[in-house]
mmCIF entry with sequence, helices, sheets and N, C-alpha, C, O atoms, coordinates in Angstrom:
data_MODEL
# 
_entry.id   MODEL 
# 
_entity.id                         1 
_entity.type                       polymer 
_entity.pdbx_number_of_molecules   1 
# 
_entity_poly.entity_id                      1 
_entity_poly.type                           'polypeptide(L)' 
_entity_poly.nstd_linkage                   no 
_entity_poly.nstd_monomer                   no 
_entity_poly.pdbx_seq_one_letter_code       DGLSGIKHQLGCRVEQIMEVIEAHINQFFVQALQLDYLTLQREALDRSDQ 
_entity_poly.pdbx_seq_one_letter_code_can   DGLSGIKHQLGCRVEQIMEVIEAHINQFFVQALQLDYLTLQREALDRSDQ 
_entity_poly.pdbx_strand_id                 A 
# 
loop_
_entity_poly_seq.entity_id 
_entity_poly_seq.num 
_entity_poly_seq.mon_id 
_entity_poly_seq.hetero 
1 1  ASP n 
1 2  GLY n 
1 3  LEU n 
1 4  SER n 
1 5  GLY n 
1 6  ILE n 
1 7  LYS n 
1 8  HIS n 
1 9  GLN n 
1 10 LEU n 
1 11 GLY n 
1 12 CYS n 
1 13 ARG n 
1 14 VAL n 
1 15 GLU n 
1 16 GLN n 
1 17 ILE n 
1 18 MET n 
1 19 GLU n 
1 20 VAL n 
1 21 ILE n 
1 22 GLU n 
1 23 ALA n 
1 24 HIS n 
1 25 ILE n 
1 26 ASN n 
1 27 GLN n 
1 28 PHE n 
1 29 PHE n 
1 30 VAL n 
1 31 GLN n 
1 32 ALA n 
1 33 LEU n 
1 34 GLN n 
1 35 LEU n 
1 36 ASP n 
1 37 TYR n 
1 38 LEU n 
1 39 THR n 
1 40 LEU n 
1 41 GLN n 
1 42 ARG n 
1 43 GLU n 
1 44 ALA n 
1 45 LEU n 
1 46 ASP n 
1 47 ARG n 
1 48 SER n 
1 49 ASP n 
1 50 GLN n 
# 
_struct_asym.id          A 
_struct_asym.entity_id   1 
# 
loop_
_struct_conf.conf_type_id 
_struct_conf.id 
_struct_conf.pdbx_PDB_helix_id 
_struct_conf.beg_label_comp_id 
_struct_conf.beg_label_asym_id 
_struct_conf.beg_label_seq_id 
_struct_conf.pdbx_beg_PDB_ins_code 
_struct_conf.end_label_comp_id 
_struct_conf.end_label_asym_id 
_struct_conf.end_label_seq_id 
_struct_conf.pdbx_end_PDB_ins_code 
_struct_conf.beg_auth_comp_id 
_struct_conf.beg_auth_asym_id 
_struct_conf.beg_auth_seq_id 
_struct_conf.end_auth_comp_id 
_struct_conf.end_auth_asym_id 
_struct_conf.end_auth_seq_id 
_struct_conf.pdbx_PDB_helix_class 
_struct_conf.details 
_struct_conf.pdbx_PDB_helix_length 
HELX_P HELX_P1 AA1 GLY A 2  ? LEU A 10 ? GLY A 2  LEU A 10 1 ? 9  
HELX_P HELX_P2 AA2 VAL A 14 ? ASP A 49 ? VAL A 14 ASP A 49 1 ? 36 
# 
_struct_conf_type.id          HELX_P 
_struct_conf_type.criteria    ? 
_struct_conf_type.reference   ? 
# 
loop_
_atom_site.group_PDB 
_atom_site.id 
_atom_site.type_symbol 
_atom_site.label_atom_id 
_atom_site.label_alt_id 
_atom_site.label_comp_id 
_atom_site.label_asym_id 
_atom_site.label_entity_id 
_atom_site.label_seq_id 
_atom_site.pdbx_PDB_ins_code 
_atom_site.Cartn_x 
_atom_site.Cartn_y 
_atom_site.Cartn_z 
_atom_site.occupancy 
_atom_site.B_iso_or_equiv 
_atom_site.pdbx_formal_charge 
_atom_site.auth_seq_id 
_atom_site.auth_comp_id 
_atom_site.auth_asym_id 
_atom_site.auth_atom_id 
_atom_site.pdbx_PDB_model_num 
ATOM 1   N N  . ASP A 1 1  ? -7.142  11.506 36.125 1.00 0.00 ? 1  ASP A N  1 
ATOM 2   C CA . ASP A 1 1  ? -6.928  12.193 34.890 1.00 0.00 ? 1  ASP A CA 1 
ATOM 3   C C  . ASP A 1 1  ? -6.674  13.689 35.207 1.00 0.00 ? 1  ASP A C  1 
ATOM 4   O O  . ASP A 1 1  ? -7.343  14.295 36.045 1.00 0.00 ? 1  ASP A O  1 
ATOM 5   N N  . GLY A 1 2  ? -5.710  14.229 34.520 1.00 0.00 ? 2  GLY A N  1 
ATOM 6   C CA . GLY A 1 2  ? -5.380  15.628 34.724 1.00 0.00 ? 2  GLY A CA 1 
ATOM 7   C C  . GLY A 1 2  ? -6.427  16.649 34.455 1.00 0.00 ? 2  GLY A C  1 
ATOM 8   O O  . GLY A 1 2  ? -6.568  17.628 35.188 1.00 0.00 ? 2  GLY A O  1 
ATOM 9   N N  . LEU A 1 3  ? -7.174  16.422 33.389 1.00 0.00 ? 3  LEU A N  1 
ATOM 10  C CA . LEU A 1 3  ? -8.247  17.368 33.042 1.00 0.00 ? 3  LEU A CA 1 
ATOM 11  C C  . LEU A 1 3  ? -9.388  17.291 34.034 1.00 0.00 ? 3  LEU A C  1 
ATOM 12  O O  . LEU A 1 3  ? -10.040 18.296 34.318 1.00 0.00 ? 3  LEU A O  1 
ATOM 13  N N  . SER A 1 4  ? -9.629  16.107 34.559 1.00 0.00 ? 4  SER A N  1 
ATOM 14  C CA . SER A 1 4  ? -10.692 16.001 35.586 1.00 0.00 ? 4  SER A CA 1 
ATOM 15  C C  . SER A 1 4  ? -10.297 16.790 36.865 1.00 0.00 ? 4  SER A C  1 
ATOM 16  O O  . SER A 1 4  ? -11.140 17.428 37.496 1.00 0.00 ? 4  SER A O  1 
ATOM 17  N N  . GLY A 1 5  ? -9.063  16.730 37.209 1.00 0.00 ? 5  GLY A N  1 
ATOM 18  C CA . GLY A 1 5  ? -8.573  17.494 38.375 1.00 0.00 ? 5  GLY A CA 1 
ATOM 19  C C  . GLY A 1 5  ? -8.740  18.921 38.153 1.00 0.00 ? 5  GLY A C  1 
ATOM 20  O O  . GLY A 1 5  ? -9.229  19.620 39.039 1.00 0.00 ? 5  GLY A O  1 
ATOM 21  N N  . ILE A 1 6  ? -8.345  19.441 36.960 1.00 0.00 ? 6  ILE A N  1 
ATOM 22  C CA . ILE A 1 6  ? -8.502  20.854 36.647 1.00 0.00 ? 6  ILE A CA 1 
ATOM 23  C C  . ILE A 1 6  ? -9.955  21.176 36.610 1.00 0.00 ? 6  ILE A C  1 
ATOM 24  O O  . ILE A 1 6  ? -10.339 22.224 37.130 1.00 0.00 ? 6  ILE A O  1 
ATOM 25  N N  . LYS A 1 7  ? -10.802 20.353 36.033 1.00 0.00 ? 7  LYS A N  1 
ATOM 26  C CA . LYS A 1 7  ? -12.196 20.599 35.932 1.00 0.00 ? 7  LYS A CA 1 
ATOM 27  C C  . LYS A 1 7  ? -12.805 20.803 37.427 1.00 0.00 ? 7  LYS A C  1 
ATOM 28  O O  . LYS A 1 7  ? -13.609 21.695 37.696 1.00 0.00 ? 7  LYS A O  1 
ATOM 29  N N  . HIS A 1 8  ? -12.347 19.921 38.295 1.00 0.00 ? 8  HIS A N  1 
ATOM 30  C CA . HIS A 1 8  ? -12.860 20.010 39.681 1.00 0.00 ? 8  HIS A CA 1 
ATOM 31  C C  . HIS A 1 8  ? -12.388 21.257 40.344 1.00 0.00 ? 8  HIS A C  1 
ATOM 32  O O  . HIS A 1 8  ? -13.161 21.867 41.082 1.00 0.00 ? 8  HIS A O  1 
ATOM 33  N N  . GLN A 1 9  ? -11.123 21.695 40.124 1.00 0.00 ? 9  GLN A N  1 
ATOM 34  C CA . GLN A 1 9  ? -10.575 22.843 40.744 1.00 0.00 ? 9  GLN A CA 1 
ATOM 35  C C  . GLN A 1 9  ? -11.232 24.138 40.263 1.00 0.00 ? 9  GLN A C  1 
ATOM 36  O O  . GLN A 1 9  ? -11.543 25.047 41.033 1.00 0.00 ? 9  GLN A O  1 
ATOM 37  N N  . LEU A 1 10 ? -11.424 24.163 38.929 1.00 0.00 ? 10 LEU A N  1 
ATOM 38  C CA . LEU A 1 10 ? -11.974 25.399 38.295 1.00 0.00 ? 10 LEU A CA 1 
ATOM 39  C C  . LEU A 1 10 ? -13.495 25.457 38.238 1.00 0.00 ? 10 LEU A C  1 
ATOM 40  O O  . LEU A 1 10 ? -14.103 26.521 38.114 1.00 0.00 ? 10 LEU A O  1 
ATOM 41  N N  . GLY A 1 11 ? -14.068 24.297 38.332 1.00 0.00 ? 11 GLY A N  1 
ATOM 42  C CA . GLY A 1 11 ? -15.533 24.238 38.223 1.00 0.00 ? 11 GLY A CA 1 
ATOM 43  C C  . GLY A 1 11 ? -16.089 24.622 36.865 1.00 0.00 ? 11 GLY A C  1 
ATOM 44  O O  . GLY A 1 11 ? -17.122 25.284 36.766 1.00 0.00 ? 11 GLY A O  1 
ATOM 45  N N  . CYS A 1 12 ? -15.381 24.193 35.801 1.00 0.00 ? 12 CYS A N  1 
ATOM 46  C CA . CYS A 1 12 ? -15.891 24.481 34.453 1.00 0.00 ? 12 CYS A CA 1 
ATOM 47  C C  . CYS A 1 12 ? -15.762 23.187 33.645 1.00 0.00 ? 12 CYS A C  1 
ATOM 48  O O  . CYS A 1 12 ? -15.199 22.192 34.101 1.00 0.00 ? 12 CYS A O  1 
ATOM 49  N N  . ARG A 1 13 ? -16.338 23.247 32.362 1.00 0.00 ? 13 ARG A N  1 
ATOM 50  C CA . ARG A 1 13 ? -16.357 22.081 31.542 1.00 0.00 ? 13 ARG A CA 1 
ATOM 51  C C  . ARG A 1 13 ? -14.946 21.846 30.985 1.00 0.00 ? 13 ARG A C  1 
ATOM 52  O O  . ARG A 1 13 ? -14.142 22.765 30.827 1.00 0.00 ? 13 ARG A O  1 
ATOM 53  N N  . VAL A 1 14 ? -14.695 20.566 30.698 1.00 0.00 ? 14 VAL A N  1 
ATOM 54  C CA . VAL A 1 14 ? -13.408 20.172 30.056 1.00 0.00 ? 14 VAL A CA 1 
ATOM 55  C C  . VAL A 1 14 ? -13.246 20.917 28.696 1.00 0.00 ? 14 VAL A C  1 
ATOM 56  O O  . VAL A 1 14 ? -12.143 21.323 28.328 1.00 0.00 ? 14 VAL A O  1 
ATOM 57  N N  . GLU A 1 15 ? -14.338 21.076 27.992 1.00 0.00 ? 15 GLU A N  1 
ATOM 58  C CA . GLU A 1 15 ? -14.313 21.682 26.712 1.00 0.00 ? 15 GLU A CA 1 
ATOM 59  C C  . GLU A 1 15 ? -13.763 23.138 26.834 1.00 0.00 ? 15 GLU A C  1 
ATOM 60  O O  . GLU A 1 15 ? -12.921 23.587 26.057 1.00 0.00 ? 15 GLU A O  1 
ATOM 61  N N  . GLN A 1 16 ? -14.278 23.807 27.821 1.00 0.00 ? 16 GLN A N  1 
ATOM 62  C CA . GLN A 1 16 ? -13.816 25.220 28.077 1.00 0.00 ? 16 GLN A CA 1 
ATOM 63  C C  . GLN A 1 16 ? -12.343 25.219 28.404 1.00 0.00 ? 16 GLN A C  1 
ATOM 64  O O  . GLN A 1 16 ? -11.607 26.087 27.933 1.00 0.00 ? 16 GLN A O  1 
ATOM 65  N N  . ILE A 1 17 ? -11.902 24.287 29.183 1.00 0.00 ? 17 ILE A N  1 
ATOM 66  C CA . ILE A 1 17 ? -10.420 24.193 29.491 1.00 0.00 ? 17 ILE A CA 1 
ATOM 67  C C  . ILE A 1 17 ? -9.639  23.966 28.226 1.00 0.00 ? 17 ILE A C  1 
ATOM 68  O O  . ILE A 1 17 ? -8.611  24.611 28.019 1.00 0.00 ? 17 ILE A O  1 
ATOM 69  N N  . MET A 1 18 ? -10.063 23.122 27.420 1.00 0.00 ? 18 MET A N  1 
ATOM 70  C CA . MET A 1 18 ? -9.318  22.819 26.132 1.00 0.00 ? 18 MET A CA 1 
ATOM 71  C C  . MET A 1 18 ? -9.336  24.019 25.192 1.00 0.00 ? 18 MET A C  1 
ATOM 72  O O  . MET A 1 18 ? -8.350  24.287 24.506 1.00 0.00 ? 18 MET A O  1 
ATOM 73  N N  . GLU A 1 19 ? -10.499 24.768 25.158 1.00 0.00 ? 19 GLU A N  1 
ATOM 74  C CA . GLU A 1 19 ? -10.549 25.901 24.300 1.00 0.00 ? 19 GLU A CA 1 
ATOM 75  C C  . GLU A 1 19 ? -9.517  26.962 24.753 1.00 0.00 ? 19 GLU A C  1 
ATOM 76  O O  . GLU A 1 19 ? -8.827  27.560 23.928 1.00 0.00 ? 19 GLU A O  1 
ATOM 77  N N  . VAL A 1 20 ? -9.428  27.183 26.091 1.00 0.00 ? 20 VAL A N  1 
ATOM 78  C CA . VAL A 1 20 ? -8.439  28.117 26.565 1.00 0.00 ? 20 VAL A CA 1 
ATOM 79  C C  . VAL A 1 20 ? -7.010  27.651 26.267 1.00 0.00 ? 20 VAL A C  1 
ATOM 80  O O  . VAL A 1 20 ? -6.182  28.446 25.821 1.00 0.00 ? 20 VAL A O  1 
ATOM 81  N N  . ILE A 1 21 ? -6.733  26.432 26.498 1.00 0.00 ? 21 ILE A N  1 
ATOM 82  C CA . ILE A 1 21 ? -5.409  25.890 26.210 1.00 0.00 ? 21 ILE A CA 1 
ATOM 83  C C  . ILE A 1 21 ? -5.074  26.060 24.734 1.00 0.00 ? 21 ILE A C  1 
ATOM 84  O O  . ILE A 1 21 ? -3.980  26.489 24.366 1.00 0.00 ? 21 ILE A O  1 
ATOM 85  N N  . GLU A 1 22 ? -6.035  25.717 23.915 1.00 0.00 ? 22 GLU A N  1 
ATOM 86  C CA . GLU A 1 22 ? -5.807  25.851 22.392 1.00 0.00 ? 22 GLU A CA 1 
ATOM 87  C C  . GLU A 1 22 ? -5.566  27.325 22.035 1.00 0.00 ? 22 GLU A C  1 
ATOM 88  O O  . GLU A 1 22 ? -4.725  27.610 21.183 1.00 0.00 ? 22 GLU A O  1 
ATOM 89  N N  . ALA A 1 23 ? -6.283  28.269 22.663 1.00 0.00 ? 23 ALA A N  1 
ATOM 90  C CA . ALA A 1 23 ? -6.090  29.691 22.349 1.00 0.00 ? 23 ALA A CA 1 
ATOM 91  C C  . ALA A 1 23 ? -4.720  30.133 22.742 1.00 0.00 ? 23 ALA A C  1 
ATOM 92  O O  . ALA A 1 23 ? -4.087  30.906 22.022 1.00 0.00 ? 23 ALA A O  1 
ATOM 93  N N  . HIS A 1 24 ? -4.231  29.651 23.900 1.00 0.00 ? 24 HIS A N  1 
ATOM 94  C CA . HIS A 1 24 ? -2.914  30.042 24.335 1.00 0.00 ? 24 HIS A CA 1 
ATOM 95  C C  . HIS A 1 24 ? -1.787  29.474 23.459 1.00 0.00 ? 24 HIS A C  1 
ATOM 96  O O  . HIS A 1 24 ? -0.783  30.133 23.187 1.00 0.00 ? 24 HIS A O  1 
ATOM 97  N N  . ILE A 1 25 ? -1.999  28.233 23.035 1.00 0.00 ? 25 ILE A N  1 
ATOM 98  C CA . ILE A 1 25 ? -1.026  27.595 22.080 1.00 0.00 ? 25 ILE A CA 1 
ATOM 99  C C  . ILE A 1 25 ? -0.990  28.341 20.816 1.00 0.00 ? 25 ILE A C  1 
ATOM 100 O O  . ILE A 1 25 ? 0.099   28.651 20.332 1.00 0.00 ? 25 ILE A O  1 
ATOM 101 N N  . ASN A 1 26 ? -2.147  28.670 20.216 1.00 0.00 ? 26 ASN A N  1 
ATOM 102 C CA . ASN A 1 26 ? -2.229  29.452 19.010 1.00 0.00 ? 26 ASN A CA 1 
ATOM 103 C C  . ASN A 1 26 ? -1.538  30.797 19.146 1.00 0.00 ? 26 ASN A C  1 
ATOM 104 O O  . ASN A 1 26 ? -0.801  31.223 18.257 1.00 0.00 ? 26 ASN A O  1 
ATOM 105 N N  . GLN A 1 27 ? -1.782  31.460 20.263 1.00 0.00 ? 27 GLN A N  1 
ATOM 106 C CA . GLN A 1 27 ? -1.171  32.751 20.498 1.00 0.00 ? 27 GLN A CA 1 
ATOM 107 C C  . GLN A 1 27 ? 0.344   32.620 20.542 1.00 0.00 ? 27 GLN A C  1 
ATOM 108 O O  . GLN A 1 27 ? 1.052   33.442 19.962 1.00 0.00 ? 27 GLN A O  1 
ATOM 109 N N  . PHE A 1 28 ? 0.830   31.640 21.195 1.00 0.00 ? 28 PHE A N  1 
ATOM 110 C CA . PHE A 1 28 ? 2.245   31.335 21.303 1.00 0.00 ? 28 PHE A CA 1 
ATOM 111 C C  . PHE A 1 28 ? 2.894   31.186 19.883 1.00 0.00 ? 28 PHE A C  1 
ATOM 112 O O  . PHE A 1 28 ? 3.909   31.811 19.576 1.00 0.00 ? 28 PHE A O  1 
ATOM 113 N N  . PHE A 1 29 ? 2.282   30.365 19.077 1.00 0.00 ? 29 PHE A N  1 
ATOM 114 C CA . PHE A 1 29 ? 2.821   30.108 17.738 1.00 0.00 ? 29 PHE A CA 1 
ATOM 115 C C  . PHE A 1 29 ? 2.776   31.343 16.893 1.00 0.00 ? 29 PHE A C  1 
ATOM 116 O O  . PHE A 1 29 ? 3.729   31.587 16.153 1.00 0.00 ? 29 PHE A O  1 
ATOM 117 N N  . VAL A 1 30 ? 1.705   32.166 16.951 1.00 0.00 ? 30 VAL A N  1 
ATOM 118 C CA . VAL A 1 30 ? 1.618   33.371 16.178 1.00 0.00 ? 30 VAL A CA 1 
ATOM 119 C C  . VAL A 1 30 ? 2.709   34.290 16.613 1.00 0.00 ? 30 VAL A C  1 
ATOM 120 O O  . VAL A 1 30 ? 3.361   34.910 15.774 1.00 0.00 ? 30 VAL A O  1 
ATOM 121 N N  . GLN A 1 31 ? 2.929   34.399 17.869 1.00 0.00 ? 31 GLN A N  1 
ATOM 122 C CA . GLN A 1 31 ? 4.082   35.340 18.349 1.00 0.00 ? 31 GLN A CA 1 
ATOM 123 C C  . GLN A 1 31 ? 5.404   34.747 17.916 1.00 0.00 ? 31 GLN A C  1 
ATOM 124 O O  . GLN A 1 31 ? 6.261   35.494 17.443 1.00 0.00 ? 31 GLN A O  1 
ATOM 125 N N  . ALA A 1 32 ? 5.614   33.504 18.041 1.00 0.00 ? 32 ALA A N  1 
ATOM 126 C CA . ALA A 1 32 ? 6.859   32.918 17.650 1.00 0.00 ? 32 ALA A CA 1 
ATOM 127 C C  . ALA A 1 32 ? 7.126   33.115 16.145 1.00 0.00 ? 32 ALA A C  1 
ATOM 128 O O  . ALA A 1 32 ? 8.245   33.445 15.752 1.00 0.00 ? 32 ALA A O  1 
ATOM 129 N N  . LEU A 1 33 ? 6.121   32.917 15.328 1.00 0.00 ? 33 LEU A N  1 
ATOM 130 C CA . LEU A 1 33 ? 6.361   33.098 13.901 1.00 0.00 ? 33 LEU A CA 1 
ATOM 131 C C  . LEU A 1 33 ? 6.638   34.593 13.565 1.00 0.00 ? 33 LEU A C  1 
ATOM 132 O O  . LEU A 1 33 ? 7.451   34.904 12.695 1.00 0.00 ? 33 LEU A O  1 
ATOM 133 N N  . GLN A 1 34 ? 5.963   35.468 14.254 1.00 0.00 ? 34 GLN A N  1 
ATOM 134 C CA . GLN A 1 34 ? 6.203   36.915 14.008 1.00 0.00 ? 34 GLN A CA 1 
ATOM 135 C C  . GLN A 1 34 ? 7.593   37.269 14.396 1.00 0.00 ? 34 GLN A C  1 
ATOM 136 O O  . GLN A 1 34 ? 8.246   38.035 13.688 1.00 0.00 ? 34 GLN A O  1 
ATOM 137 N N  . LEU A 1 35 ? 8.093   36.740 15.509 1.00 0.00 ? 35 LEU A N  1 
ATOM 138 C CA . LEU A 1 35 ? 9.443   37.054 15.883 1.00 0.00 ? 35 LEU A CA 1 
ATOM 139 C C  . LEU A 1 35 ? 10.416  36.478 14.908 1.00 0.00 ? 35 LEU A C  1 
ATOM 140 O O  . LEU A 1 35 ? 11.420  37.122 14.603 1.00 0.00 ? 35 LEU A O  1 
ATOM 141 N N  . ASP A 1 36 ? 10.165  35.261 14.387 1.00 0.00 ? 36 ASP A N  1 
ATOM 142 C CA . ASP A 1 36 ? 11.077  34.719 13.493 1.00 0.00 ? 36 ASP A CA 1 
ATOM 143 C C  . ASP A 1 36 ? 11.135  35.497 12.191 1.00 0.00 ? 36 ASP A C  1 
ATOM 144 O O  . ASP A 1 36 ? 12.202  35.695 11.611 1.00 0.00 ? 36 ASP A O  1 
ATOM 145 N N  . TYR A 1 37 ? 9.917   35.953 11.725 1.00 0.00 ? 37 TYR A N  1 
ATOM 146 C CA . TYR A 1 37 ? 9.854   36.780 10.494 1.00 0.00 ? 37 TYR A CA 1 
ATOM 147 C C  . TYR A 1 37 ? 10.669  38.065 10.704 1.00 0.00 ? 37 TYR A C  1 
ATOM 148 O O  . TYR A 1 37 ? 11.444  38.435 9.823  1.00 0.00 ? 37 TYR A O  1 
ATOM 149 N N  . LEU A 1 38 ? 10.518  38.759 11.850 1.00 0.00 ? 38 LEU A N  1 
ATOM 150 C CA . LEU A 1 38 ? 11.256  39.918 12.072 1.00 0.00 ? 38 LEU A CA 1 
ATOM 151 C C  . LEU A 1 38 ? 12.780  39.654 12.139 1.00 0.00 ? 38 LEU A C  1 
ATOM 152 O O  . LEU A 1 38 ? 13.562  40.487 11.683 1.00 0.00 ? 38 LEU A O  1 
ATOM 153 N N  . THR A 1 39 ? 13.180  38.574 12.668 1.00 0.00 ? 39 THR A N  1 
ATOM 154 C CA . THR A 1 39 ? 14.593  38.240 12.738 1.00 0.00 ? 39 THR A CA 1 
ATOM 155 C C  . THR A 1 39 ? 15.154  37.985 11.306 1.00 0.00 ? 39 THR A C  1 
ATOM 156 O O  . THR A 1 39 ? 16.257  38.430 10.987 1.00 0.00 ? 39 THR A O  1 
ATOM 157 N N  . LEU A 1 40 ? 14.419  37.296 10.486 1.00 0.00 ? 40 LEU A N  1 
ATOM 158 C CA . LEU A 1 40 ? 14.814  37.059 9.105  1.00 0.00 ? 40 LEU A CA 1 
ATOM 159 C C  . LEU A 1 40 ? 14.916  38.326 8.334  1.00 0.00 ? 40 LEU A C  1 
ATOM 160 O O  . LEU A 1 40 ? 15.853  38.534 7.563  1.00 0.00 ? 40 LEU A O  1 
ATOM 161 N N  . GLN A 1 41 ? 13.914  39.208 8.552  1.00 0.00 ? 41 GLN A N  1 
ATOM 162 C CA . GLN A 1 41 ? 13.926  40.428 7.817  1.00 0.00 ? 41 GLN A CA 1 
ATOM 163 C C  . GLN A 1 41 ? 15.119  41.325 8.262  1.00 0.00 ? 41 GLN A C  1 
ATOM 164 O O  . GLN A 1 41 ? 15.753  41.951 7.413  1.00 0.00 ? 41 GLN A O  1 
ATOM 165 N N  . ARG A 1 42 ? 15.410  41.391 9.505  1.00 0.00 ? 42 ARG A N  1 
ATOM 166 C CA . ARG A 1 42 ? 16.549  42.092 10.029 1.00 0.00 ? 42 ARG A CA 1 
ATOM 167 C C  . ARG A 1 42 ? 17.851  41.557 9.447  1.00 0.00 ? 42 ARG A C  1 
ATOM 168 O O  . ARG A 1 42 ? 18.722  42.320 9.029  1.00 0.00 ? 42 ARG A O  1 
ATOM 169 N N  . GLU A 1 43 ? 17.966  40.238 9.428  1.00 0.00 ? 43 GLU A N  1 
ATOM 170 C CA . GLU A 1 43 ? 19.194  39.669 8.879  1.00 0.00 ? 43 GLU A CA 1 
ATOM 171 C C  . GLU A 1 43 ? 19.346  39.964 7.392  1.00 0.00 ? 43 GLU A C  1 
ATOM 172 O O  . GLU A 1 43 ? 20.465  40.182 6.928  1.00 0.00 ? 43 GLU A O  1 
ATOM 173 N N  . ALA A 1 44 ? 18.257  39.978 6.636  1.00 0.00 ? 44 ALA A N  1 
ATOM 174 C CA . ALA A 1 44 ? 18.268  40.236 5.251  1.00 0.00 ? 44 ALA A CA 1 
ATOM 175 C C  . ALA A 1 44 ? 18.762  41.737 5.010  1.00 0.00 ? 44 ALA A C  1 
ATOM 176 O O  . ALA A 1 44 ? 19.562  42.018 4.119  1.00 0.00 ? 44 ALA A O  1 
ATOM 177 N N  . LEU A 1 45 ? 18.245  42.617 5.834  1.00 0.00 ? 45 LEU A N  1 
ATOM 178 C CA . LEU A 1 45 ? 18.631  44.003 5.724  1.00 0.00 ? 45 LEU A CA 1 
ATOM 179 C C  . LEU A 1 45 ? 20.122  44.175 6.108  1.00 0.00 ? 45 LEU A C  1 
ATOM 180 O O  . LEU A 1 45 ? 20.847  44.935 5.466  1.00 0.00 ? 45 LEU A O  1 
ATOM 181 N N  . ASP A 1 46 ? 20.542  43.500 7.102  1.00 0.00 ? 46 ASP A N  1 
ATOM 182 C CA . ASP A 1 46 ? 21.961  43.569 7.471  1.00 0.00 ? 46 ASP A CA 1 
ATOM 183 C C  . ASP A 1 46 ? 22.854  43.079 6.333  1.00 0.00 ? 46 ASP A C  1 
ATOM 184 O O  . ASP A 1 46 ? 23.893  43.684 6.072  1.00 0.00 ? 46 ASP A O  1 
ATOM 185 N N  . ARG A 1 47 ? 22.473  41.999 5.650  1.00 0.00 ? 47 ARG A N  1 
ATOM 186 C CA . ARG A 1 47 ? 23.280  41.454 4.576  1.00 0.00 ? 47 ARG A CA 1 
ATOM 187 C C  . ARG A 1 47 ? 23.296  42.402 3.387  1.00 0.00 ? 47 ARG A C  1 
ATOM 188 O O  . ARG A 1 47 ? 24.310  42.500 2.696  1.00 0.00 ? 47 ARG A O  1 
ATOM 189 N N  . SER A 1 48 ? 22.186  43.107 3.132  1.00 0.00 ? 48 SER A N  1 
ATOM 190 C CA . SER A 1 48 ? 22.107  44.001 1.955  1.00 0.00 ? 48 SER A CA 1 
ATOM 191 C C  . SER A 1 48 ? 22.962  45.259 2.207  1.00 0.00 ? 48 SER A C  1 
ATOM 192 O O  . SER A 1 48 ? 23.379  45.927 1.260  1.00 0.00 ? 48 SER A O  1 
ATOM 193 N N  . ASP A 1 49 ? 23.222  45.580 3.500  1.00 0.00 ? 49 ASP A N  1 
ATOM 194 C CA . ASP A 1 49 ? 24.091  46.745 3.799  1.00 0.00 ? 49 ASP A CA 1 
ATOM 195 C C  . ASP A 1 49 ? 25.551  46.483 3.616  1.00 0.00 ? 49 ASP A C  1 
ATOM 196 O O  . ASP A 1 49 ? 26.360  47.406 3.523  1.00 0.00 ? 49 ASP A O  1 
ATOM 197 N N  . GLN A 1 50 ? 25.880  45.238 3.564  1.00 0.00 ? 50 GLN A N  1 
ATOM 198 C CA . GLN A 1 50 ? 27.365  44.824 3.441  1.00 0.00 ? 50 GLN A CA 1 
ATOM 199 C C  . GLN A 1 50 ? 27.840  44.901 2.044  1.00 0.00 ? 50 GLN A C  1 
ATOM 200 O O  . GLN A 1 50 ? 29.003  44.604 1.769  1.00 0.00 ? 50 GLN A O  1 
# 
């Protein structure tokens, strides 16, 4: 099992590993949504200038 191998290498609980993975996934989506919002806002401003 992949998590067992990681657990063995890092010497920590599977729950800790999953918490860190979840935090990174959440951070990725927050960043992706912010970038998308900024892109949409910029496009809206560009269209209003025309």
